[in-house]
A tleap script that builds the chain and sets N, CA, C and O, in Angstrom:
source leaprc.protein.ff14SB
mol = sequence {
  NMET THR VAL GLY VAL LEU HIE ASN ASN ALA
  PRO GLU GLY ARG ALA ALA LEU ALA ALA ALA
  VAL ARG GLU ALA ARG ILE ARG GLU THR ASP
  LEU VAL VAL LEU HIE ALA LEU SER GLY SER
  ALA GLU PRO ALA ALA GLU THR VAL GLU THR
  GLN ALA VAL SER THR ALA VAL ASP SER ALA
  LEU SER ASP LEU ASP HIE ALA GLY ALA VAL
  THR TRP SER VAL ALA VAL GLY ARG PRO ASP
  PRO ASP ALA VAL SER THR VAL LEU ALA LEU
  VAL GLU GLU HIE LYS SER ASP ILE LEU VAL
  VAL GLY SER ARG HIE ARG SER ALA VAL GLY
  LYS PHE LEU MET GLY GLN THR ILE GLN ARG
  LEU LEU LEU GLU ILE PRO VAL PRO VAL LEU
  LEU VAL LYS SER GLY CALA
}
set mol.1.N position { 11.143 59.669 -74.426 }
set mol.1.CA position { 12.374 59.996 -74.574 }
set mol.1.C position { 12.143 61.314 -75.063 }
set mol.1.O position { 11.152 61.748 -75.650 }
set mol.2.N position { 13.804 62.219 -74.551 }
set mol.2.CA position { 13.585 63.216 -74.769 }
set mol.2.C position { 14.931 64.025 -75.522 }
set mol.2.O position { 15.998 63.412 -75.480 }
set mol.3.N position { 14.919 65.027 -76.029 }
set mol.3.CA position { 16.409 65.897 -76.435 }
set mol.3.C position { 16.455 66.787 -75.247 }
set mol.3.O position { 15.499 67.554 -75.134 }
set mol.4.N position { 17.519 66.841 -74.206 }
set mol.4.CA position { 17.943 67.627 -73.566 }
set mol.4.C position { 18.905 68.660 -73.967 }
set mol.4.O position { 19.831 68.368 -74.724 }
set mol.5.N position { 18.737 69.934 -73.477 }
set mol.5.CA position { 19.852 71.203 -73.835 }
set mol.5.C position { 20.206 71.893 -72.653 }
set mol.5.O position { 19.269 72.294 -71.963 }
set mol.6.N position { 21.389 72.120 -72.264 }
set mol.6.CA position { 21.500 72.929 -71.325 }
set mol.6.C position { 21.385 74.332 -71.572 }
set mol.6.O position { 22.030 74.895 -72.457 }
set mol.7.N position { 20.385 75.052 -70.627 }
set mol.7.CA position { 20.441 76.476 -70.703 }
set mol.7.C position { 21.286 77.236 -70.537 }
set mol.7.O position { 21.948 77.113 -69.506 }
set mol.8.N position { 21.557 78.165 -71.341 }
set mol.8.CA position { 22.598 79.381 -71.475 }
set mol.8.C position { 22.028 80.367 -71.999 }
set mol.8.O position { 21.633 80.167 -73.148 }
set mol.9.N position { 21.776 81.710 -71.421 }
set mol.9.CA position { 21.224 82.786 -72.480 }
set mol.9.C position { 22.190 83.462 -72.773 }
set mol.9.O position { 22.332 84.521 -72.160 }
set mol.10.N position { 23.200 83.073 -73.828 }
set mol.10.CA position { 24.365 83.549 -74.495 }
set mol.10.C position { 24.296 83.100 -75.934 }
set mol.10.O position { 23.451 82.253 -76.223 }
set mol.11.N position { 25.024 83.534 -76.782 }
set mol.11.CA position { 25.085 83.493 -78.261 }
set mol.11.C position { 25.239 81.421 -78.284 }
set mol.11.O position { 24.403 80.643 -78.742 }
set mol.12.N position { 26.589 81.074 -77.622 }
set mol.12.CA position { 26.511 79.683 -77.506 }
set mol.12.C position { 25.116 78.810 -76.890 }
set mol.12.O position { 24.844 77.698 -77.342 }
set mol.13.N position { 24.402 79.373 -75.961 }
set mol.13.CA position { 23.554 78.587 -75.762 }
set mol.13.C position { 22.261 78.910 -76.800 }
set mol.13.O position { 21.464 78.019 -77.092 }
set mol.14.N position { 22.171 79.976 -77.207 }
set mol.14.CA position { 20.949 79.866 -78.368 }
set mol.14.C position { 21.051 79.024 -79.815 }
set mol.14.O position { 20.172 78.807 -80.649 }
set mol.15.N position { 22.636 78.588 -79.789 }
set mol.15.CA position { 23.006 78.207 -80.922 }
set mol.15.C position { 22.554 76.668 -80.525 }
set mol.15.O position { 21.921 75.900 -81.250 }
set mol.16.N position { 23.008 76.432 -79.279 }
set mol.16.CA position { 22.679 74.722 -78.573 }
set mol.16.C position { 21.141 74.928 -78.543 }
set mol.16.O position { 20.778 73.765 -78.720 }
set mol.17.N position { 20.145 75.568 -78.447 }
set mol.17.CA position { 18.856 75.500 -78.330 }
set mol.17.C position { 18.549 75.418 -79.981 }
set mol.17.O position { 17.656 74.599 -80.196 }
set mol.18.N position { 18.977 75.952 -81.006 }
set mol.18.CA position { 18.635 75.931 -82.163 }
set mol.18.C position { 18.968 74.584 -82.693 }
set mol.18.O position { 18.157 74.015 -83.424 }
set mol.19.N position { 20.157 74.004 -82.363 }
set mol.19.CA position { 20.456 72.570 -82.580 }
set mol.19.C position { 19.523 71.509 -81.663 }
set mol.19.O position { 19.133 70.467 -82.189 }
set mol.20.N position { 19.289 71.727 -80.703 }
set mol.20.CA position { 18.353 70.897 -79.924 }
set mol.20.C position { 17.014 70.718 -80.586 }
set mol.20.O position { 16.553 69.582 -80.694 }
set mol.21.N position { 16.320 71.830 -81.063 }
set mol.21.CA position { 14.833 72.050 -81.557 }
set mol.21.C position { 15.379 71.208 -82.843 }
set mol.21.O position { 14.581 70.311 -83.118 }
set mol.22.N position { 16.436 71.238 -83.651 }
set mol.22.CA position { 16.731 70.574 -84.754 }
set mol.22.C position { 16.479 68.790 -84.315 }
set mol.22.O position { 15.663 68.104 -84.931 }
set mol.23.N position { 17.270 68.278 -83.248 }
set mol.23.CA position { 17.346 67.253 -82.969 }
set mol.23.C position { 15.578 66.984 -82.520 }
set mol.23.O position { 14.935 66.275 -83.293 }
set mol.24.N position { 15.066 67.395 -81.641 }
set mol.24.CA position { 13.884 67.066 -81.260 }
set mol.24.C position { 12.887 66.930 -82.628 }
set mol.24.O position { 12.197 65.911 -82.618 }
set mol.25.N position { 12.739 67.711 -83.659 }
set mol.25.CA position { 11.996 67.280 -84.618 }
set mol.25.C position { 12.805 66.399 -85.831 }
set mol.25.O position { 12.292 66.068 -86.900 }
set mol.26.N position { 13.638 66.221 -85.573 }
set mol.26.CA position { 14.312 64.848 -86.247 }
set mol.26.C position { 13.833 63.417 -85.643 }
set mol.26.O position { 13.525 62.432 -86.314 }
set mol.27.N position { 13.837 63.514 -84.353 }
set mol.27.CA position { 13.843 62.406 -83.291 }
set mol.27.C position { 12.485 62.169 -83.108 }
set mol.27.O position { 12.188 61.064 -82.654 }
set mol.28.N position { 11.200 63.304 -83.468 }
set mol.28.CA position { 9.954 63.390 -83.239 }
set mol.28.C position { 9.703 63.207 -81.601 }
set mol.28.O position { 9.007 62.286 -81.172 }
set mol.29.N position { 10.190 63.947 -80.943 }
set mol.29.CA position { 10.310 63.960 -79.572 }
set mol.29.C position { 10.155 65.401 -78.986 }
set mol.29.O position { 10.084 66.375 -79.736 }
set mol.30.N position { 10.102 65.512 -77.592 }
set mol.30.CA position { 10.023 66.704 -77.002 }
set mol.30.C position { 11.016 67.074 -76.751 }
set mol.30.O position { 11.850 66.172 -76.678 }
set mol.31.N position { 11.633 68.739 -76.433 }
set mol.31.CA position { 12.758 68.954 -76.167 }
set mol.31.C position { 12.468 69.588 -74.431 }
set mol.31.O position { 11.450 70.081 -73.948 }
set mol.32.N position { 13.856 69.314 -73.798 }
set mol.32.CA position { 13.603 69.807 -72.358 }
set mol.32.C position { 14.650 70.603 -72.195 }
set mol.32.O position { 15.749 70.224 -72.600 }
set mol.33.N position { 14.492 71.886 -71.552 }
set mol.33.CA position { 15.748 72.764 -71.220 }
set mol.33.C position { 16.081 72.558 -69.913 }
set mol.33.O position { 15.232 72.695 -69.032 }
set mol.34.N position { 17.310 72.219 -69.653 }
set mol.34.CA position { 18.039 72.160 -68.467 }
set mol.34.C position { 18.507 72.588 -67.716 }
set mol.34.O position { 19.697 72.388 -67.963 }
set mol.35.N position { 18.413 73.304 -66.524 }
set mol.35.CA position { 18.813 74.636 -65.832 }
set mol.35.C position { 19.413 74.150 -64.153 }
set mol.35.O position { 18.811 73.489 -63.306 }
set mol.36.N position { 20.310 74.543 -64.112 }
set mol.36.CA position { 20.996 74.150 -62.776 }
set mol.36.C position { 20.530 75.646 -61.949 }
set mol.36.O position { 20.865 76.741 -62.402 }
set mol.37.N position { 19.999 75.549 -61.125 }
set mol.37.CA position { 19.675 76.714 -60.442 }
set mol.37.C position { 20.947 77.034 -59.366 }
set mol.37.O position { 21.740 76.351 -58.719 }
set mol.38.N position { 20.675 78.462 -59.557 }
set mol.38.CA position { 21.770 79.134 -58.644 }
set mol.38.C position { 22.090 78.865 -56.957 }
set mol.38.O position { 23.064 79.211 -56.287 }
set mol.39.N position { 20.958 78.167 -56.603 }
set mol.39.CA position { 21.450 77.848 -55.033 }
set mol.39.C position { 20.725 78.906 -54.058 }
set mol.39.O position { 20.371 78.505 -52.949 }
set mol.40.N position { 20.521 80.063 -54.382 }
set mol.40.CA position { 19.892 80.990 -53.670 }
set mol.40.C position { 18.841 80.308 -52.425 }
set mol.40.O position { 17.979 79.469 -52.685 }
set mol.41.N position { 19.123 80.885 -50.966 }
set mol.41.CA position { 18.579 80.453 -50.004 }
set mol.41.C position { 17.346 80.911 -49.763 }
set mol.41.O position { 16.722 80.578 -48.755 }
set mol.42.N position { 16.771 81.908 -50.878 }
set mol.42.CA position { 15.865 82.687 -50.744 }
set mol.42.C position { 14.314 82.079 -51.232 }
set mol.42.O position { 14.280 81.980 -52.459 }
set mol.43.N position { 13.412 81.778 -50.765 }
set mol.43.CA position { 12.258 80.735 -50.938 }
set mol.43.C position { 11.756 81.202 -52.226 }
set mol.43.O position { 11.705 80.273 -53.032 }
set mol.44.N position { 11.389 82.261 -52.672 }
set mol.44.CA position { 11.044 82.717 -53.904 }
set mol.44.C position { 11.852 82.748 -54.973 }
set mol.44.O position { 11.347 83.254 -55.976 }
set mol.45.N position { 13.224 82.267 -55.085 }
set mol.45.CA position { 13.991 82.623 -55.925 }
set mol.45.C position { 14.050 81.292 -57.019 }
set mol.45.O position { 14.331 81.405 -58.212 }
set mol.46.N position { 13.762 80.186 -56.417 }
set mol.46.CA position { 13.608 79.115 -57.558 }
set mol.46.C position { 12.340 79.466 -58.490 }
set mol.46.O position { 12.304 79.160 -59.681 }
set mol.47.N position { 11.342 80.116 -57.841 }
set mol.47.CA position { 10.466 80.201 -59.059 }
set mol.47.C position { 10.910 81.364 -59.823 }
set mol.47.O position { 11.083 81.264 -61.038 }
set mol.48.N position { 11.134 82.606 -59.116 }
set mol.48.CA position { 11.890 83.663 -60.072 }
set mol.48.C position { 12.729 83.074 -61.446 }
set mol.48.O position { 12.576 83.408 -62.621 }
set mol.49.N position { 13.525 82.228 -60.948 }
set mol.49.CA position { 14.522 81.975 -61.782 }
set mol.49.C position { 14.287 81.082 -62.621 }
set mol.49.O position { 14.909 81.047 -63.683 }
set mol.50.N position { 13.310 80.159 -62.297 }
set mol.50.CA position { 12.664 79.445 -63.483 }
set mol.50.C position { 11.780 79.952 -64.408 }
set mol.50.O position { 11.684 79.607 -65.585 }
set mol.51.N position { 11.092 80.846 -63.784 }
set mol.51.CA position { 10.240 81.835 -64.775 }
set mol.51.C position { 11.469 82.488 -65.559 }
set mol.51.O position { 11.275 82.350 -66.766 }
set mol.52.N position { 12.433 83.022 -65.341 }
set mol.52.CA position { 13.192 83.969 -66.085 }
set mol.52.C position { 13.689 83.197 -67.232 }
set mol.52.O position { 13.680 83.559 -68.409 }
set mol.53.N position { 14.227 81.828 -66.633 }
set mol.53.CA position { 14.654 80.678 -67.829 }
set mol.53.C position { 13.624 80.549 -68.839 }
set mol.53.O position { 13.985 80.711 -70.004 }
set mol.54.N position { 12.186 80.241 -68.565 }
set mol.54.CA position { 10.972 80.267 -69.575 }
set mol.54.C position { 11.079 81.199 -70.479 }
set mol.54.O position { 10.977 80.904 -71.670 }
set mol.55.N position { 11.308 82.514 -70.057 }
set mol.55.CA position { 10.821 83.757 -70.713 }
set mol.55.C position { 12.200 83.812 -72.001 }
set mol.55.O position { 12.103 84.112 -73.191 }
set mol.56.N position { 13.572 83.352 -71.115 }
set mol.56.CA position { 14.402 83.373 -72.054 }
set mol.56.C position { 14.566 82.423 -73.183 }
set mol.56.O position { 14.937 82.628 -74.339 }
set mol.57.N position { 14.250 81.479 -72.655 }
set mol.57.CA position { 13.863 80.344 -74.135 }
set mol.57.C position { 12.893 80.501 -74.686 }
set mol.57.O position { 12.991 80.133 -75.857 }
set mol.58.N position { 11.681 80.990 -74.360 }
set mol.58.CA position { 10.440 81.384 -75.310 }
set mol.58.C position { 11.045 82.379 -76.237 }
set mol.58.O position { 11.098 82.260 -77.461 }
set mol.59.N position { 11.492 83.364 -75.535 }
set mol.59.CA position { 12.031 84.711 -76.596 }
set mol.59.C position { 13.081 83.977 -77.626 }
set mol.59.O position { 13.002 84.294 -78.813 }
set mol.60.N position { 13.941 83.126 -77.269 }
set mol.60.CA position { 15.198 82.873 -78.324 }
set mol.60.C position { 14.468 81.683 -79.366 }
set mol.60.O position { 14.898 81.596 -80.516 }
set mol.61.N position { 13.499 80.900 -78.969 }
set mol.61.CA position { 12.351 80.049 -79.765 }
set mol.61.C position { 11.667 81.012 -80.634 }
set mol.61.O position { 11.504 80.464 -81.724 }
set mol.62.N position { 11.297 81.943 -80.636 }
set mol.62.CA position { 10.417 82.764 -81.270 }
set mol.62.C position { 11.308 83.388 -82.414 }
set mol.62.O position { 10.806 83.756 -83.476 }
set mol.63.N position { 12.750 83.495 -82.121 }
set mol.63.CA position { 13.671 83.681 -83.364 }
set mol.63.C position { 13.667 82.785 -84.381 }
set mol.63.O position { 13.889 83.176 -85.527 }
set mol.64.N position { 13.380 81.280 -84.068 }
set mol.64.CA position { 13.774 80.284 -84.946 }
set mol.64.C position { 12.631 79.687 -85.708 }
set mol.64.O position { 11.654 79.255 -85.096 }
set mol.65.N position { 12.719 79.634 -87.256 }
set mol.65.CA position { 11.462 79.496 -87.855 }
set mol.65.C position { 10.938 77.797 -87.430 }
set mol.65.O position { 9.753 77.465 -87.439 }
set mol.66.N position { 11.878 77.024 -87.135 }
set mol.66.CA position { 11.219 75.787 -87.292 }
set mol.66.C position { 10.805 75.258 -85.576 }
set mol.66.O position { 10.321 74.160 -85.301 }
set mol.67.N position { 11.073 76.130 -84.781 }
set mol.67.CA position { 10.703 75.760 -83.517 }
set mol.67.C position { 9.226 75.693 -83.236 }
set mol.67.O position { 8.991 75.007 -82.241 }
set mol.68.N position { 8.278 76.147 -83.755 }
set mol.68.CA position { 6.886 76.154 -83.349 }
set mol.68.C position { 6.211 74.729 -83.124 }
set mol.68.O position { 5.287 74.449 -82.361 }
set mol.69.N position { 6.990 73.826 -84.077 }
set mol.69.CA position { 6.483 72.170 -84.123 }
set mol.69.C position { 7.010 71.319 -82.764 }
set mol.69.O position { 6.878 70.124 -82.501 }
set mol.70.N position { 7.698 72.467 -81.957 }
set mol.70.CA position { 8.480 71.352 -81.216 }
set mol.70.C position { 7.899 71.729 -79.608 }
set mol.70.O position { 7.824 72.879 -79.174 }
set mol.71.N position { 7.587 70.720 -78.990 }
set mol.71.CA position { 6.895 70.882 -77.713 }
set mol.71.C position { 8.156 70.941 -76.597 }
set mol.71.O position { 8.996 70.041 -76.594 }
set mol.72.N position { 8.215 71.857 -75.825 }
set mol.72.CA position { 9.280 72.136 -74.959 }
set mol.72.C position { 8.760 72.252 -73.547 }
set mol.72.O position { 7.554 72.318 -73.306 }
set mol.73.N position { 9.626 72.274 -72.693 }
set mol.73.CA position { 9.565 72.274 -71.142 }
set mol.73.C position { 10.992 72.747 -70.582 }
set mol.73.O position { 12.110 72.527 -71.046 }
set mol.74.N position { 10.658 73.368 -69.595 }
set mol.74.CA position { 11.888 73.807 -68.730 }
set mol.74.C position { 12.142 72.985 -67.189 }
set mol.74.O position { 11.488 73.134 -66.157 }
set mol.75.N position { 13.355 72.055 -67.441 }
set mol.75.CA position { 13.691 71.224 -65.877 }
set mol.75.C position { 14.561 71.885 -65.236 }
set mol.75.O position { 15.530 72.392 -65.802 }
set mol.76.N position { 14.287 72.000 -63.648 }
set mol.76.CA position { 15.233 73.067 -63.147 }
set mol.76.C position { 15.706 71.697 -62.109 }
set mol.76.O position { 15.065 70.662 -61.927 }
set mol.77.N position { 16.950 72.064 -61.558 }
set mol.77.CA position { 17.527 71.235 -60.503 }
set mol.77.C position { 18.436 71.950 -59.500 }
set mol.77.O position { 19.282 72.706 -59.979 }
set mol.78.N position { 18.370 71.804 -58.124 }
set mol.78.CA position { 19.190 72.477 -57.288 }
set mol.78.C position { 20.724 71.782 -57.457 }
set mol.78.O position { 20.842 70.570 -57.639 }
set mol.79.N position { 21.736 72.577 -57.386 }
set mol.79.CA position { 22.879 72.028 -57.640 }
set mol.79.C position { 23.260 70.816 -56.071 }
set mol.79.O position { 23.106 70.996 -54.863 }
set mol.80.N position { 23.707 69.813 -56.747 }
set mol.80.CA position { 23.419 68.898 -55.828 }
set mol.80.C position { 24.884 67.985 -56.159 }
set mol.80.O position { 24.737 67.441 -57.254 }
set mol.81.N position { 26.012 67.711 -55.653 }
set mol.81.CA position { 26.688 69.267 -54.964 }
set mol.81.C position { 27.342 70.020 -55.937 }
set mol.81.O position { 28.063 70.950 -55.577 }
set mol.82.N position { 27.169 69.703 -57.353 }
set mol.82.CA position { 27.813 70.681 -58.337 }
set mol.82.C position { 26.793 70.573 -59.630 }
set mol.82.O position { 25.859 69.772 -59.675 }
set mol.83.N position { 27.108 71.463 -60.621 }
set mol.83.CA position { 26.560 71.607 -61.846 }
set mol.83.C position { 26.390 70.070 -62.650 }
set mol.83.O position { 25.360 69.604 -63.137 }
set mol.84.N position { 27.620 69.528 -62.614 }
set mol.84.CA position { 27.753 68.371 -63.323 }
set mol.84.C position { 26.744 67.106 -62.867 }
set mol.84.O position { 26.290 66.242 -63.618 }
set mol.85.N position { 26.506 67.256 -61.304 }
set mol.85.CA position { 25.806 66.240 -60.998 }
set mol.85.C position { 24.396 66.282 -61.095 }
set mol.85.O position { 23.628 65.323 -61.170 }
set mol.86.N position { 24.074 67.765 -61.085 }
set mol.86.CA position { 22.737 68.270 -61.371 }
set mol.86.C position { 22.388 67.888 -62.931 }
set mol.86.O position { 21.336 67.366 -63.300 }
set mol.87.N position { 23.223 68.169 -63.563 }
set mol.87.CA position { 23.120 68.061 -65.119 }
set mol.87.C position { 22.619 66.164 -65.252 }
set mol.87.O position { 21.672 65.703 -65.889 }
set mol.88.N position { 23.377 65.610 -64.628 }
set mol.88.CA position { 23.479 64.082 -64.740 }
set mol.88.C position { 22.125 63.487 -64.277 }
set mol.88.O position { 21.721 62.438 -64.780 }
set mol.89.N position { 21.339 64.217 -63.217 }
set mol.89.CA position { 20.154 63.629 -62.629 }
set mol.89.C position { 18.895 64.425 -63.303 }
set mol.89.O position { 17.749 63.979 -63.248 }
set mol.90.N position { 19.219 65.584 -63.909 }
set mol.90.CA position { 18.321 66.165 -64.668 }
set mol.90.C position { 18.265 65.183 -66.278 }
set mol.90.O position { 17.173 64.885 -66.763 }
set mol.91.N position { 18.922 64.980 -66.613 }
set mol.91.CA position { 19.107 64.078 -67.915 }
set mol.91.C position { 18.352 62.350 -67.625 }
set mol.91.O position { 17.629 61.619 -68.302 }
set mol.92.N position { 18.868 62.267 -66.514 }
set mol.92.CA position { 18.173 60.621 -65.986 }
set mol.92.C position { 16.433 60.938 -65.599 }
set mol.92.O position { 15.475 60.210 -65.857 }
set mol.93.N position { 16.440 62.035 -65.028 }
set mol.93.CA position { 14.965 62.218 -64.548 }
set mol.93.C position { 14.055 62.275 -65.959 }
set mol.93.O position { 13.117 61.488 -66.085 }
set mol.94.N position { 14.340 63.129 -66.887 }
set mol.94.CA position { 13.740 63.338 -68.008 }
set mol.94.C position { 14.196 62.478 -68.967 }
set mol.94.O position { 13.933 62.922 -70.084 }
set mol.95.N position { 14.771 61.428 -68.994 }
set mol.95.CA position { 15.041 60.332 -69.846 }
set mol.95.C position { 15.319 61.335 -71.555 }
set mol.95.O position { 14.545 61.443 -72.507 }
set mol.96.N position { 16.598 61.867 -71.376 }
set mol.96.CA position { 16.927 62.311 -72.384 }
set mol.96.C position { 17.832 61.401 -73.257 }
set mol.96.O position { 18.723 60.736 -72.727 }
set mol.97.N position { 17.555 61.362 -74.908 }
set mol.97.CA position { 18.322 60.490 -75.756 }
set mol.97.C position { 19.496 61.084 -75.744 }
set mol.97.O position { 20.492 60.388 -75.546 }
set mol.98.N position { 19.620 62.457 -75.948 }
set mol.98.CA position { 21.110 63.334 -76.134 }
set mol.98.C position { 20.997 64.327 -75.415 }
set mol.98.O position { 19.928 64.720 -74.948 }
set mol.99.N position { 22.182 64.889 -75.231 }
set mol.99.CA position { 22.487 66.139 -74.359 }
set mol.99.C position { 22.929 67.331 -75.356 }
set mol.99.O position { 23.815 67.016 -76.151 }
set mol.100.N position { 22.545 68.373 -75.414 }
set mol.100.CA position { 22.791 69.375 -76.364 }
set mol.100.C position { 23.603 70.278 -75.708 }
set mol.100.O position { 23.062 70.621 -74.656 }
set mol.101.N position { 24.702 70.823 -75.888 }
set mol.101.CA position { 25.510 71.582 -75.265 }
set mol.101.C position { 26.139 72.781 -75.832 }
set mol.101.O position { 26.902 72.533 -76.765 }
set mol.102.N position { 26.003 74.150 -75.475 }
set mol.102.CA position { 26.664 75.150 -76.423 }
set mol.102.C position { 28.214 75.667 -76.141 }
set mol.102.O position { 28.554 76.027 -75.014 }
set mol.103.N position { 28.895 75.669 -76.989 }
set mol.103.CA position { 30.371 76.172 -76.513 }
set mol.103.C position { 30.905 77.449 -77.286 }
set mol.103.O position { 30.273 77.974 -78.201 }
set mol.104.N position { 32.209 77.923 -76.797 }
set mol.104.CA position { 32.602 79.289 -77.327 }
set mol.104.C position { 34.101 79.215 -77.363 }
set mol.104.O position { 34.712 78.308 -76.799 }
set mol.105.N position { 34.612 80.060 -77.948 }
set mol.105.CA position { 36.238 79.913 -77.812 }
set mol.105.C position { 36.686 80.304 -76.904 }
set mol.105.O position { 36.336 81.440 -76.584 }
set mol.106.N position { 37.520 79.697 -76.165 }
set mol.106.CA position { 37.893 79.975 -74.934 }
set mol.106.C position { 39.659 80.496 -74.749 }
set mol.106.O position { 40.374 80.412 -75.748 }
set mol.107.N position { 40.129 80.905 -73.708 }
set mol.107.CA position { 41.421 81.485 -73.572 }
set mol.107.C position { 42.200 79.891 -73.183 }
set mol.107.O position { 41.574 78.837 -73.288 }
set mol.108.N position { 43.296 79.944 -72.839 }
set mol.108.CA position { 43.943 78.901 -72.420 }
set mol.108.C position { 43.538 78.332 -71.092 }
set mol.108.O position { 43.316 77.139 -70.886 }
set mol.109.N position { 43.457 79.363 -70.155 }
set mol.109.CA position { 43.047 79.243 -68.859 }
set mol.109.C position { 41.422 78.803 -68.583 }
set mol.109.O position { 40.947 78.098 -67.693 }
set mol.110.N position { 40.899 79.374 -69.494 }
set mol.110.CA position { 39.484 79.095 -69.785 }
set mol.110.C position { 39.037 77.541 -70.238 }
set mol.110.O position { 37.973 76.967 -70.004 }
set mol.111.N position { 40.107 77.101 -70.901 }
set mol.111.CA position { 39.952 75.432 -71.554 }
set mol.111.C position { 40.294 74.713 -70.752 }
set mol.111.O position { 39.759 73.604 -70.747 }
set mol.112.N position { 41.230 74.993 -69.824 }
set mol.112.CA position { 41.787 74.068 -68.890 }
set mol.112.C position { 40.549 74.121 -67.908 }
set mol.112.O position { 40.110 72.982 -67.750 }
set mol.113.N position { 39.924 74.963 -67.280 }
set mol.113.CA position { 38.742 75.094 -66.618 }
set mol.113.C position { 37.749 74.072 -67.091 }
set mol.113.O position { 37.632 72.872 -66.841 }
set mol.114.N position { 36.974 75.015 -67.956 }
set mol.114.CA position { 36.128 74.252 -68.856 }
set mol.114.C position { 36.405 73.058 -69.055 }
set mol.114.O position { 35.655 72.121 -68.780 }
set mol.115.N position { 37.553 72.965 -69.572 }
set mol.115.CA position { 37.870 71.034 -70.048 }
set mol.115.C position { 37.706 70.102 -68.736 }
set mol.115.O position { 37.373 68.932 -68.923 }
set mol.116.N position { 37.885 70.482 -67.650 }
set mol.116.CA position { 37.452 69.673 -66.473 }
set mol.116.C position { 36.174 69.362 -66.028 }
set mol.116.O position { 35.885 68.334 -65.416 }
set mol.117.N position { 35.284 70.402 -66.390 }
set mol.117.CA position { 33.847 70.173 -66.309 }
set mol.117.C position { 33.396 69.497 -67.361 }
set mol.117.O position { 32.575 68.637 -67.041 }
set mol.118.N position { 33.619 69.563 -68.458 }
set mol.118.CA position { 33.192 69.001 -70.044 }
set mol.118.C position { 33.854 67.381 -70.244 }
set mol.118.O position { 33.372 66.461 -70.906 }
set mol.119.N position { 35.183 67.396 -69.390 }
set mol.119.CA position { 35.590 65.977 -69.422 }
set mol.119.C position { 34.856 65.258 -68.293 }
set mol.119.O position { 34.848 64.079 -68.648 }
set mol.120.N position { 34.323 65.344 -67.284 }
set mol.120.CA position { 33.551 65.172 -66.283 }
set mol.120.C position { 32.306 64.673 -66.908 }
set mol.120.O position { 31.967 63.489 -66.892 }
set mol.121.N position { 31.699 65.554 -67.413 }
set mol.121.CA position { 30.329 65.424 -67.814 }
set mol.121.C position { 30.459 64.432 -68.980 }
set mol.121.O position { 29.688 63.472 -68.995 }
set mol.122.N position { 31.446 64.591 -70.042 }
set mol.122.CA position { 31.555 63.524 -70.985 }
set mol.122.C position { 31.915 61.788 -70.430 }
set mol.122.O position { 31.507 60.768 -70.986 }
set mol.123.N position { 32.479 61.839 -69.628 }
set mol.123.CA position { 33.010 60.563 -68.998 }
set mol.123.C position { 31.729 59.875 -68.280 }
set mol.123.O position { 31.311 58.753 -68.566 }
set mol.124.N position { 31.110 60.841 -67.181 }
set mol.124.CA position { 29.685 60.218 -66.607 }
set mol.124.C position { 28.369 60.025 -67.124 }
set mol.124.O position { 27.520 59.214 -66.754 }
set mol.125.N position { 28.295 61.214 -68.384 }
set mol.125.CA position { 26.830 60.930 -68.633 }
set mol.125.C position { 26.399 59.718 -69.412 }
set mol.125.O position { 27.242 59.396 -70.249 }
set mol.126.N position { 25.323 58.948 -69.380 }
set mol.126.CA position { 25.085 57.912 -70.004 }
set mol.126.C position { 24.429 58.207 -71.617 }
set mol.126.O position { 24.152 57.311 -72.414 }
set mol.127.N position { 24.297 59.397 -71.815 }
set mol.127.CA position { 23.965 59.656 -73.449 }
set mol.127.C position { 24.744 60.180 -74.130 }
set mol.127.O position { 25.725 60.758 -73.660 }
set mol.128.N position { 24.447 60.088 -75.631 }
set mol.128.CA position { 25.401 61.219 -76.527 }
set mol.128.C position { 25.349 62.364 -76.109 }
set mol.128.O position { 24.369 62.743 -75.466 }
set mol.129.N position { 26.469 63.230 -76.400 }
set mol.129.CA position { 26.448 64.581 -76.440 }
set mol.129.C position { 26.964 65.334 -77.520 }
set mol.129.O position { 28.026 65.237 -78.135 }
set mol.130.N position { 25.850 66.225 -77.647 }
set mol.130.CA position { 26.280 67.176 -78.955 }
set mol.130.C position { 26.944 68.386 -78.421 }
set mol.130.O position { 26.446 68.984 -77.467 }
set mol.131.N position { 28.042 68.779 -78.984 }
set mol.131.CA position { 28.757 70.021 -78.534 }
set mol.131.C position { 28.270 71.102 -79.789 }
set mol.131.O position { 28.436 70.807 -80.972 }
set mol.132.N position { 27.781 72.114 -79.443 }
set mol.132.CA position { 27.551 73.042 -80.549 }
set mol.132.C position { 28.170 74.295 -80.482 }
set mol.132.O position { 27.809 75.074 -79.600 }
set mol.133.N position { 29.035 74.608 -81.267 }
set mol.133.CA position { 29.837 76.145 -81.260 }
set mol.133.C position { 28.864 77.031 -81.825 }
set mol.133.O position { 27.943 76.729 -82.584 }
set mol.134.N position { 29.180 78.202 -81.355 }
set mol.134.CA position { 28.286 79.406 -81.371 }
set mol.134.C position { 29.013 80.047 -82.785 }
set mol.134.O position { 30.170 79.815 -83.134 }
set mol.135.N position { 28.003 80.935 -83.524 }
set mol.135.CA position { 28.638 81.426 -84.538 }
set mol.135.C position { 29.595 82.477 -84.482 }
set mol.135.O position { 30.372 82.777 -85.388 }
set mol.136.N position { 29.475 83.132 -83.139 }
set mol.136.CA position { 30.256 84.115 -83.086 }
set mol.136.C position { 31.697 84.220 -82.349 }
set mol.136.O position { 32.339 85.269 -82.395 }
savepdb mol mol.pdb
quit
């Protein structure tokens, strides 16, 4: 089993990554960073995007004092047909015990649009979801 965390290279994503590292240490398991690919038709795009995610995660983890003891990997998925379906497939494929997701303050319209995605994720995902607010 693993701790899954949605990749987002923003303050809320880094807050989620820090929380996911803590969860992985508590559960004594590996961390899997989940990323839905952009869906570019260019053949090399998947490799470039995956490497960019790995670099961003490595950089963010180097800022965390307690991250060194956690084994982590990046798992990517093609949009199939949307981000929620991709996340569901990645969580199942990597046997995640929990999914950690970063969140930030949103406008009323942003809450409505994001709310539909989060609602669907919460309704369909078979594991607990830890929603982490960023400090910003």
